VEXLUM-500309 format. One record per residue (C-alpha): residue in one letter; x, y, z. Coordinates in pm, whole numbers, padded with zeros to 5 digits, always signed. Each point is the difference from the previous one (the first is absolute). Layout:
BEGIN
AXYZ/...
This chain:
BEGIN
M+11715+10155+08304/K-00289-00164+00182/V-00322+00202+00030/T-00255-00113+00259/P-00340+00173+00008/L-00108+00076+00357/K-00341-00027+00167/L-00055+00375-00036/L-00092+00034-00366/G+00268+00167-00209/A+00283-00034+00252/S+00286-00240-00077/L+00311-00139+00162/I+00299+00016-00234/E+00291-00238+00057/P+00297+00075-00226/T+00234-00276-00108/V+00306+00028+00223/H+00331-00141-00122/T+00238-00072+00288/D+00359-00115+00022/N+00295+00036+00237/R+00018+00375-00076/G-00360+00078+00091/F-00297+00036-00234/F-00131+00166-00316/M-00362+00064-00093/E-00210+00213-00231/S-00214+00199+00240/Y-00210+00140-00283/N-00045-00095-00366/Q-00277+00165-00204/N-00014-00291-00247/L-00066-00248+00283/F-00266+00230+00144/D-00167+00020-00342/K+00019-00379-00039/N-00180-00037+00336/Q-00267+00259-00096/L+00131+00250+00256/D-00067+00306-00211/Y+00170+00274+00200/Y+00244+00268-00102/F+00211+00110+00296/I+00136+00356-00009/Q+00158+00062+00341/D+00195-00187+00268/N-00029+00087+00370/Q+00227-00123+00278/S-00033+00016+00378/L+00229-00087+00288/S-00144-00082+00340/K+00268+00001+00268/D-00196-00198+00258/A-00205-00317+00009/G-00365+00077+00066/V-00037+00295-00235/V-00343+00002-00163/R-00045+00202-00317/G-00354+00022-00131/L-00268-00077-00086/H+00043+00226-00307/Y-00167+00048-00338/Q-00068+00274-00255/L-00345+00086-00130/N-00090-00014-00369/P+00108+00139-00241/K+00344-00026+00165/A-00041-00349+00148/Q+00317-00211-00008/T+00083-00363-00066/K+00305-00097+00208/L+00259-00275-00032/I+00166-00037+00342/R+00320-00182+00094/V+00250+00003+00285/L+00365+00079-00069/S+00119-00069+00356/G-00185-00122+00306/A-00357-00127+00014/I-00355+00133+00014/Y-00350-00121+00064/D-00172+00155-00302/V-00376+00064+00018/I-00256+00089-00266/V-00367+00090+00044/D-00250-00005-00286/V-00174+00342+00000/R-00189-00043-00330/K-00362+00038+00113/N-00149-00230-00266/S+00262-00273+00043/Q-00105-00335+00143/T+00305+00026+00231/Y-00069+00361+00113/G+00121+00063+00355/Q+00203-00321+00011/W+00371+00001+00071/M+00291-00235-00031/G+00363+00007+00103/V+00317-00159-00134/I+00360-00001+00117/L+00242+00156-00245/S+00371-00021+00077/E+00345+00032-00147/H+00023-00379+00029/N-00325-00113-00164/H+00023+00259-00284/R-00379+00011-00028/Q-00178+00302-00141/L-00357+00110+00056/L-00200+00148-00287/V-00262+00237+00145/P-00250+00129-00258/K-00185+00330+00010/G-00285-00006+00250/F+00199-00153+00284/A+00132+00161+00316/H+00355-00111+00078/G+00217-00005+00309/F+00277-00196+00163/C+00166-00073+00332/T+00376-00044+00021/L+00101-00326+00163/V+00371+00078+00044/P+00209+00318+00032/D+00145+00177-00303/T-00262-00119-00246/E+00004+00151-00348/V-00306-00025-00222/L-00010+00084-00371/Y-00319+00033-00197/K-00093+00090-00351/V-00314+00204-00073/D-00193+00066-00320/D-00096+00359+00082/Y+00175+00287+00173/Y-00057+00102+00360/S-00284+00252+00029/P-00036+00169+00341/E-00356+00106-00076/H-00103-00362-00071/D+00197-00155+00288/R-00222-00180+00254/G+00024-00266+00267/I-00181-00229+00240/L+00089-00044+00367/W+00246-00288+00035/N-00194-00161+00288/D-00359+00053-00117/P-00193-00245+00223/E-00242-00095-00279/L+00290-00113-00220/A+00159-00185+00294/I+00337-00029-00172/D+00224-00245+00183/W+00310+00218+00018/P+00312-00157+00155/I+00029+00296+00242/S-00223+00173+00253/N+00194+00325+00056/P+00130+00106-00340/I+00221+00292-00088/L-00225+00224-00211/S+00019+00335-00175/E-00240+00266+00121/K-00181-00028-00333/D-00051-00376+00039/Q-00131+00043+00357/N-00279+00224-00126/H-00148-00181-00300/P-00377-00068+00013/L-00163-00339+00038/L-00098-00178-00323/K-00367+00084+00055/D+00090+00373+00009/A+00268-00004-00270/E-00037+00187-00327/L-00014-00261-00278/N-00077+00033-00371/F+00077-00350-00128/E-00268-00206-00170/
């Protein structure tokens, strides 16, 4: 497993070792010992999976407030996404900055998103399935979001007219968002 720290402090790109042959491939998508060895001290307790039928679906930007904030480990089972994270930790030197990476069934990459980040993605192809691990349970009363196209963030999404849920269409801008991360 290769762990690459990203420019947003605390976030990492995880690249599992993939063993391929004429039958296909095998990989360990998660191994607690390897996470411990790489000082990734998280204990995941729940897996979530989504299917987006169309290309151009945007889900996010989502996060949960403390004390129910979640670290996420995201990967794509089928298809491809442009995965985006935004640092919403007010005292962070990368506060308000974002970055995006392509995760796909072919590159097998995983994105580790620590607490204090908003997360979202755009599907690049139809029938995209995303699986992610979290280290705390979903809490509706702590669930929050930021508008996907906040002009101050200026995220370079690969789509201009996304397919959005009603919830994701109505999130506030970052400057108006409720945040309790330090």
